[in-house]
C-alpha positions in Angstrom: 15.6 80.2 -13.5 14.4 76.8 -11.7 10.8 76.7 -12.1 8.5 74.1 -9.4 5.3 72.4 -9.8 4.1 70.5 -6.5 2.6 67.5 -7.1 -1.2 65.7 -5.4 -0.4 62.2 -3.5 -0.2 58.9 -4.6 -3.4 56.8 -5.5 -4.5 53.4 -6.0 -7.4 52.0 -8.1 -7.7 48.3 -7.8 -4.1 47.1 -8.1 -3.2 49.7 -10.2 -1.2 53.0 -9.0 -1.6 56.6 -10.9 1.5 58.6 -9.0 1.5 62.5 -9.2 4.9 63.5 -9.1 6.5 66.6 -8.5 8.2 67.6 -11.0 11.1 70.2 -11.5 12.2 71.6 -14.5 15.6 73.4 -15.0 15.2 76.3 -17.6 19.0 75.7 -17.9 18.4 72.6 -19.8 16.6 71.9 -22.7 12.9 70.5 -23.3 14.7 67.5 -24.0 17.1 67.2 -21.5 14.2 67.4 -18.8 12.2 65.1 -20.3 14.9 62.6 -19.9 15.3 63.8 -16.5 11.1 63.2 -15.7 11.5 60.0 -17.4 14.3 58.5 -15.3 12.9 59.2 -12.0 9.2 58.3 -13.5 11.1 54.6 -13.9 12.8 54.4 -10.1 9.2 55.6 -8.8 7.7 52.4 -10.6 10.4 49.9 -9.3 9.9 51.5 -5.4 6.2 50.6 -6.0 6.8 47.8 -7.6 9.1 46.4 -4.7 6.5 47.6 -2.3 4.1 45.8 -4.1 6.1 41.9 -3.8 7.0 43.0 0.3 3.3 43.2 0.5 2.7 39.8 -1.3 5.8 38.4 0.4 4.0 40.2 4.1 0.4 38.3 3.0 1.9 34.7 2.4 3.9 34.8 5.7 0.6 36.0 7.3 -1.4 33.2 5.9 1.3 30.6 6.7 0.7 32.2 10.4 -2.7 32.0 10.8 -2.6 28.2 9.1 0.4 27.0 11.6 -2.0 28.8 14.6 -5.3 27.0 13.2 -3.7 23.7 13.6 -2.7 24.4 16.9 -5.4 25.2 18.0 -7.4 22.0 16.3 -5.0 20.1 17.9 -5.5 20.9 21.3 -9.4 21.2 21.0 -8.8 17.7 19.7 -7.0 16.7 22.5 -9.0 18.4 24.9 -12.2 16.6 23.8 -10.6 13.1 24.0 -9.5 14.3 28.1 -13.3 15.2 28.4 -14.6 11.4 27.2 -15.8 9.3 29.5 -13.3 6.5 29.2 -14.9 2.9 28.7 -14.0 0.3 30.4 -11.5 -2.6 29.0 -12.1 -5.8 28.6 -9.9 -8.2 30.0 -8.9 -9.8 26.4 -7.9 -6.0 25.3 -4.8 -6.1 26.5 -3.6 -8.9 23.9 -4.4 -8.4 20.3 -8.1 -9.8 19.8 -11.0 -10.2 17.1 -14.7 -12.3 17.0 -14.5 -14.2 14.5 -17.7 -14.3 11.6 -18.7 -17.3 13.7 -19.0 -15.1 16.8 -15.8 -16.6 18.8 -13.5 -14.3 20.7 -9.6 -15.2 19.3 -7.1 -13.6 21.5 -3.3 -13.6 20.4 -0.3 -12.4 22.0 1.7 -8.9 21.3 5.2 -10.0 22.3 7.0 -12.5 24.0 5.3 -11.9 27.2 1.8 -11.7 26.7 2.5 -15.0 24.0 3.2 -16.7 27.8 0.2 -15.3 29.5 -2.0 -16.1 27.0 -1.3 -20.1 26.9 -0.7 -20.3 31.0 -3.4 -18.4 31.9 -6.2 -18.0 29.1 -5.8 -21.3 27.2 -8.4 -24.2 28.9 -9.7 -27.8 27.0 -11.8 -27.3 24.3 -9.8 -23.7 22.8 -7.7 -24.3 19.6 -4.3 -22.9 19.8 -2.4 -21.7 16.6 1.4 -21.0 15.7 3.7 -20.7 12.4 6.7 -22.5 11.7 8.5 -18.9 11.9 10.3 -18.3 15.2 9.1 -15.4 16.8 5.6 -15.9 16.0 2.2 -14.8 18.0 0.3 -17.6 19.6 -3.4 -17.0 18.5 -6.2 -19.3 20.4 -10.0 -19.5 19.8 -11.7 -19.4 23.1 -14.5 -21.9 22.7 -17.0 -20.9 25.5 -17.3 -17.7 24.3 -19.7 -18.8 21.5 -21.2 -21.8 23.1 -20.7 -23.8 20.0 -18.4 -26.3 18.5 -15.4 -24.3 16.6 -16.6 -23.9 12.9 -14.1 -23.8 8.9 -14.6 -20.2 8.8 -13.1 -19.6 12.0 -10.4 -21.4 12.1 -9.2 -20.1 8.2 -9.7 -16.3 10.4 -7.4 -17.5 12.6 -4.6 -18.9 10.8 -4.7 -15.9 8.5 -4.9 -13.9 11.5 -1.7 -15.7 13.0 0.1 -15.5 9.3 -0.9 -11.4 9.1 1.1 -11.2 12.7 3.6 -12.8 12.1 7.0 -12.2 10.6 5.6 -12.8 7.5 4.3 -8.9 7.1 7.9 -7.5 7.9 9.3 -9.9 5.3 6.7 -9.2 2.8 5.2 -12.3 2.4 2.3 -13.5 1.1 2.0 -16.2 3.4 3.5 -18.6 5.4 2.7 -22.0 7.4 0.2 -22.3 10.2 -0.8 -24.7 12.1 -3.3 -25.2 15.0 -3.2 -27.9 18.2 -5.3 -28.9 21.3 -4.3 -26.8 25.0 -2.9 -30.3 26.2 0.1 -30.2 23.0 1.5 -27.3 24.2 4.0 -27.4 27.3 6.8 -25.6 28.9 8.5 -28.9 29.5 11.6 -28.6 27.2 13.2 -31.7 25.5 16.4 -32.8 27.7 18.9 -30.5 27.3 16.7 -28.3 25.8 15.4 -24.7 27.1 11.9 -23.0 26.8 12.3 -19.2 27.0 10.0 -16.7 27.6 6.8 -17.0 24.7 8.3 -20.3 23.5 6.8 -23.8 24.0 7.1 -27.1 22.6 4.4 -28.5 20.8 4.1 -32.4 20.9 1.7 -34.8 18.8 0.0 -34.1 15.5 -0.5 -30.8 14.3 -3.0 -29.6 11.7 -1.8 -27.4 8.9 -4.1 -24.8 7.5 -4.1 -22.5 4.1 -3.2 -18.9 5.1 -2.8 -15.1 3.9 -2.2 -12.0 4.7 -5.6 -10.2 5.1 -5.8 -7.1 8.2 -8.5 -4.7 8.4 -9.0 -2.0 11.4 -12.7 -1.8 11.8 -14.9 0.1 14.8 -17.8 -1.4 16.5 -21.0 -0.6 17.8 -19.6 0.5 21.2 -16.6 2.6 19.5 -14.1 -0.3 20.1 -11.6 -0.4 17.8 -11.0 -4.4 16.3 -8.2 -5.1 14.1 -8.5 -8.9 12.1 -8.9 -10.3 9.3 -11.5 -8.7 6.4 -14.3 -11.4 6.6 -14.2 -10.8 10.4 -14.0 -7.0 10.6 -16.8 -6.8 8.0 -19.1 -8.8 10.1 -18.6 -7.1 12.7 -17.9 -3.4 12.4 -20.2 -0.6 11.1 -16.7 1.2 9.2 -13.5 -0.5 8.4 -10.1 -0.1 6.1 -8.1 -2.8 4.7 -4.6 -2.5 5.3 -1.8 -4.0 3.3 1.5 -4.2 3.5 3.6 -1.0 2.6 6.6 1.5 3.8 4.2 4.1 5.1 4.5 4.9 9.0 2.1 3.3 11.3 1.3 6.5 13.0 0.7 8.6 9.5 -1.5 5.1 8.9 -3.5 5.2 11.6 -4.4 8.7 11.6 -5.4 8.6 8.0 -7.7 5.4 9.1 -9.3 7.5 11.7 -10.4 10.6 9.3 -12.4 7.5 7.5 -13.6 5.7 10.2 -14.4 8.7 12.5 -15.0 8.2 16.5 -12.3 6.4 16.6 -9.2 6.0 19.4 -5.9 7.0 17.1 -3.7 4.0 20.2 -6.4 1.9 19.5 -6.0 1.8 15.7 -1.9 2.1 16.3 -2.1 -1.5 18.7 -3.8 -3.4 15.7 -1.5 -2.2 12.8 1.2 -5.2 12.4 4.8 -3.7 12.8 6.9 -3.3 9.7 5.4 -0.7 7.5 2.0 -0.9 6.2 -0.4 1.5 3.5 -4.2 1.7 3.1 -5.4 -0.3 0.7 
């Protein structure tokens, strides 16, 4: 004869499950044998509960990850929309080049490549300006615009421009801390090559005395009062920017560095930040 005892449903309190099992007693078996059967059934039920709890845990983790992904995507979408809605600031003529204002208030412009080197020397250099270059091939030309401050160019400006010329030269990629930088007057810079030589795009012949200055790698990125991003020697950026971040040579990707800089500066244009970071890897000091 077999007697059946019906159970109530399983209950849960906190993380503890209380299960009332349906127990079937076989009267042909001994008490010990029935107890053994019940014990085995209880072990199987416990394993099922544990498996269910683990499955719930995995689902919760996946749900949290998906919610995070959706939130990040929404934040990026809102960020893009906010950028679109911002009124576009009219750019100054010099913003197509590398540029900064020296501590003494002089506008300094520099080439980004061979084409902009050519444009700067041919179209934006005049008597009274000072032209900077390095002994390295592929160096940018930097020009101090004398009329921009209406006074004589001082030693502090010359030093800062020497540092900028060094920083944006191949010295940055090569991991050097300095390189030979000199300055000359505009009339010493010519596109006319010596007999048998050819001046390629962005290259110029320097004639006459060259004035060498000590230089070092120095670059910071700052945001000005009108939200313009200025990149240049640390001393110049500190003078003109309310907030700034110093950058040094490194192996981190430019785009990632730019994002971290924007997070520190606040309302700054990401593309403008990318433009002022020297090519060849960097890191935040």
